[in-house]
Each structure stands twice: as C-alpha cells, then as structure tokens.
N, C-alpha and C positions, 0 to 999 in steps of 0.2 A: 304382225309381230304391231307395226304401228297404230293399227286400228286396237288393237286388244290394251296394247298400253292405255290409249288415249280412254279409253271405255273407262277403265280400270282409274283412273283420276279423276273423273266423273263422278262414278257412283261412288267414290268415298268423297269427293265435294258433296255430294247431296246428301250422305250421314255425319258431316263434317258436327253437326250437335254432338251425334253419339262418340266420335272420335273428339272431345270436346275442343278442336282447333276451330281460329279464329280469320278470316280475311275480308277484310275491308273489301279487295275486289270479285271473292263469291257474293259478297252480300251485298253489291249493287250489280253482278252480274244473273244474281235471282231475284230482283225487286228492283226493273228497269224500267215498271213501270204498274200500276194502280193492279192490272190486271195479271201479273206474275205472282207467285214467290212460290220458293220448292218448298220451303216448311212445313208450307198451308199441304202442299202434295203427299210430299215424303209420311209426314208425319199424319195422315188422317187415317182415319179408321172408323170411316165409315158404312165402307163393308166388312163385314166380320171377317172374312176371310185374310184382310189387311193388319189382323190384330194377329195372324203365325207367322203370315209375309208380306213383305209387299216388294214392287217393283226393284227396287235396290236392292233388296238382298238378289233377287234371282239376275243381277247384271252385272253384281259381287260376280257370286259362284258362276256363272256359266263363262267371264271371261276372264276370270281366273283358272277356272277347267281349258278354257280354248289356250291359252297360254301357257299353261305347265304341260298340256298333250301336244304342243307344237314340237314346244322342246322332246319331249317322249320321242313322237314319231319320227321326230329329224335324227333322233340319232338311232331308232332303231329302219331305218330308210325305210320311211312305209309313209310317205307325207298324201300320195294319190288315194289312198282309205280315208287319212284323217281330213282332207278340204272336203272329200265326198259327206263327211260325216256333219263337219262344220254345215256345209247346204242342207242335208237332210234338217237337221236344228235349226240353221234361221230361216228354213221354211217354215216348221212346225212357230217359231215365235212370231210370226207376221200377225196372227188373231187377239199374240198379248198385246203388240206394239198397238192395234188398233183399240184397244179395250183400255188400254192405256190413254189413249189420245180421248176416247168418252170418256176415260173418270175423271181427266181433267176439264174436260170443254163442260158437261153436261151434270156431273156432281158437285167438284169440288168449285166449277164455274173459275178456278185459276191455274193459268198458265204455268208451269215451269221450266223454264228454262235448260234444266242443266237434265229431266228428264226429254227433252225433244232433243238436244242435242244427243243423248246416246239413243235415242227411237233414228235418229238420220245415220249417226256412223253405225248402225246394225244394217239399214238399206241400203247404205255406201258395203258394207262386207260381203251384202249377198250378192249386189248390183257387181261387184267384183269378182266374185264366184261365177257368178251366172255368164259374165263375156269373156274375162283371163284366161277361165280355169274348165281344162274339157276335161269333165270328169261322172262318168257315170253310178247310176248308184247303185255296183253289184261292191258287197264290202264283205272284208271277212271277219267273222265268228269275233277269233279274235281280236281285231282294231275296235270294236263293239266292246268288250269285255275289258279291257285296257282301258279306254277313254271311260267307261262306266264307272270304270273304279274310281279313274282320278275326279271324276263329277263328286261322285259320291262321298268322297274325301274330303273332299274340299268341304261339301255340304253340311259334313258334322263339324266339321272344324271352325266354318262359319258360324253356325249355329250355336258351339258352343262361346267362341269369341264375343258372337251377339251379345249372349248373356252377362259375358265377366262386364262389358263393356256398359250395358246399362246399369247391371250395380253399380258399378265406378261414377255413374252418373248422378242416378240416384243417390248414393251414397255423399257426391260432392254436392248438388243439389241439399240436401239433406242439413250438412255443413255449414252452408253460404246464409241457412235460414234459422241454423241455429246462431252463429257468428252476428248475426244482423241482430235476433231478438238479444243475446247477452250483452251486445253495444248499443242496447238503445238505454238511452241514459236517463227515461224517466224512470220503468222499470229498474235498473240497480239502483236511482236514489231510494227507489220506494221500500226495496228490498232492503239499500244500507238502513233506512232509519227504520224498522220492525223490530231491533231490538234498540233497547237503553242506549242511551250516550254512555261514557262507561271517564270516570275523573283517574285518568294514569298517571301515573308517577312522574316525577322528573327525572331529568337525565342532561348531562354536561355537552352528551355528541349533541349536537346540533348541522347540520348542513342545509344549504339553500339561502335561500331567502329568508334571515329570523323576522323580518315583517312580514311574513303573507300570513293572511286569517287560514289559508286553506293549508294542512298539518297531517304529512302523512308520519306515521308511527310503526316503527318495528321493533318486533320481542321475538329477537334473535341470537344463537351462539356460534361461536368459533369452530363449535365441537357439532352441529347438527348437521347430517347430510343435505339437507332439503335446504338449509340457510342462504348457502353458495348462490343457485339463483334465484334466490328471492332477493337478495343484495345487487346483482346485473342488473334484473330487473328494477328496482330503485338508481339503480347507477344510470339508465338508460332512460328512463321518465326525469329526473336530476337534469340530466345533458340537453333535453329538450327546449324545458321548463323553469329553468333555475329559477328569475327571477319571478317567478308565478305562484311558488311551494315552498316548504322548509320539509325538512325528511328529521324526526326524533329517534332517534335508535337508542335502542333500549339492550343491551347486554347479558341476558337471564345465565346466572349459575349461585351456582351454590357453595360456600369460601366457608361453608362447614366440616363441609364432604370433600373438599380441591387438594388436590397436593398441590404443595409450591411454585412446583415450574409452571402448572397450567394456572394460575394467581396470579402468577407472574405474565402471564401474557395479557389476561385482562389488565391489572396495573398499565402496562406498555401505552397500550390502546390507547386509552383515556389518556394517558402522558406524550403521545405522539401530537392524537389532538390538542390540545394545552398548548405547546410547545411548537408544531410544524404546521398548525392549522388541517383544516379539512381535508385538501387535496393529499395530503402526507396518508392522513387518519385511510382517507380509501384506499392508497395506495398499500397500503402496510397490511389492509382488511383482505385487500386482493390478494397480495401476496400468500396471504395466510390459507385462503384456501383453496391457492394452488400447489402451495407446499407441502400443510398437513405434516410438519417436521417441526417441532417445538426450539432445538440445537440451530437448527440453521437457520429458520426465522428471527431468532435471537443473534445470529450473525452477524445478518439484514437487519437489524433495527438495535443497535446496543445502547437500553435505556436503563437506569437502575432506579424504577418507578416506586414509592413508597408506599407503603399503609393506608395515607390519608383518602383514597377512593375506598378503602371498605365496606365503611357503613351505608355508602352509598345501593352499591352491591348487593348486601345482604338487605337494604331494603328495600328495594323492585324483587328481589327474589322472596319475598315474604309477600307484597303485593301479589305477585304472580299466582303463589301458593291460598291465597287466601279466596282470589278469585275464580280462581281452577284454570285458571292457562298454564298447561303442563307441556302442551307443546309448539313450537317452534317449526318454522316463523310463523309471527303470528300477526297480521295486517291491521291499519287503524287507517281509518278517513276522517278525520278530526273527532275523533273521539269513539266513534261509532265502527264496531268491529267488520273488517273487510268479507263479503257474505261467504260461508263455506260453498255455497250451490255457486260460485263464478270462482273459475282460473283464474291464478295471478294474473297471466299474461293479459286477460283483457283489463286489469288496473292502466295500463298506459294509455286506453284508447277512449277510458272512462274520466 
C-alpha cells in the first residue's frame, strides 16, 4: 500500500500543471540539472500515441486501481489472488518501463526524475512480490473480473476528469491572456482616445485631490442597480491613489418626474457633502446603497436641504439627454468615455 500511495503522489506531481498546483520543491526536483525536465517529457507528443494516453495517465490509472483493488480484495479475504494479478500486471509493465526510458533517452533527450522515480517503485514492487510473496499463477475468473471492473472504472473516471481539468486549464490560460490584453495600458489608451473628448457638465461633488489633472467622472444614480458596484470600485481606486486623482460625481435625475422624497435624497446628498465634507458624503452614499429605504436613510441623515441645487440637477440631466448618456453608471477619464468593451473592474489596474 505504501508503494501505491507513493507512486500515486509522483503521478499527480508529474501532472502538476494540469492540476494547477505549484511547488518550488517539485520544480527543483524536476529541473535539478540541464538534462532533466519533467514538463518536457510529460507534455511531449512526439509520438502520436501520447496525444491520447501518456505514461502519467497509465501510472495514475494503474496505481489507483491497485490501491482500490487491494481494499476490495482485503474485505473479500482474497489477497492471494490480488497479489497474483499484480505480479502478472507488473511483469507486463516491464516493456512499458523500458519504452519510457528509451523515450526519455533517445527521443526527448531529457530525463524526467518523477518518471524515473515511478519506474524505480514499480521495480521495487515487482521485487517485493517476487521475493517475499509466494504466489502461483493460478487465478480465479471471479478475481480477474472484479479487478478488471475496478481498472475499467478508474480508466473511465480518469478520462473524464482529465478532460475536465484540461478544459479548466485552457480556460484559465485564455483568461490570463485576456487579462494581460485588457490591462495593457497602450491598448487601453488607444481605445480610450478612439472617441472624441466630451465637455462634461460641472458638479459640486468632487473627492480626492482637487488639484490633480487626472479626473475620473462618474454619472450615476442612487436608484440605479448597477451603480453600487461602480461606486465601490471608484472608492477602492480613491483609497489607493487619493493624491493622484480627483473623482467627479454627477447624480443623474429628472426633477420634473421625481417625487418629493426622492428629490430630497439628491438634495440631502449635496448638502451632506457641503456641510460635512467628502468622507461623510461617501459614507452617506454607501449607506444608501446598502439600505435602499428612504425613511430609514433620512433617519440616519436628518438634513433639511433646500431647492438651491435643483437647477444644477436639471442642467446635468438635460446635458445627459442631449448627449445620449441615458444609462448609468457611465465613467469618463479626463473627458474620454471609458470604453464599453472593457470591464469596469479593469479601471483599477489601468
């Protein structure tokens, strides 16, 4: 059982890239000299058959079958037949072991320390069975059927699992390439400047470094379901780069159609900013996105704002309508609309 667990570990280690595991120790072991490389051997497809099955696949299926088979035969009190089957299988595997050594030496011209460790353990297993187990080659048909069923079941399970892991690996690699592309500043800059610069309406809501020449403008609404995430993102960026940029917030609303309670929310947000500063304004806006209840929010922020800001709100809304900015949130960087092809989450890195 110790041999089987050890080989299973080495088989998994050989496919560490497929499983998405990283280990400095394994990397050092696999690349201990210039003539060794586990990846070169395991991932090699110089022989067509390796596009379907490779030595690592065989070792995983074989040793998982061995381990499960041992448990089954132990419970059925038929260990002798189990060891007889293993001795036959290990003898049959000898040509495959030599084939692996030949492939590493003459085809790939690189040694795989993990593969050689597996080969050594298989030979130790064979030596153990030959020297310490008094085994004949008489096997009951029932024992062969049981082990054959176990072997075929493990083969089918591993085949499907490997396909799933391969798809996940390919998807992860694709995502990493997409992220590198999206976060390439030169490409982003070209996309950003592909549209004309917009002359944005003024807003009283400015946070961050008011002297910064880098201005991120957000057109949003407290009643927009997507605006909460946009404001969280902007807040994260502001915390990291407070001294390097300023944020301008335009709250879009049509005062001609809004009821008095909703108008009061907009007026109060402006008043909180003017009286208490940007920190309280940000808190008030965040609390609103969490509460989404006008009466409860008014109880937390009991401010009686006047209609002095109504004209500004109407002017901003009119500008949005005239320039076809009908959806919120909309983000601008120095007057250039943030490209729709880019996820807003990338703004933090760009």
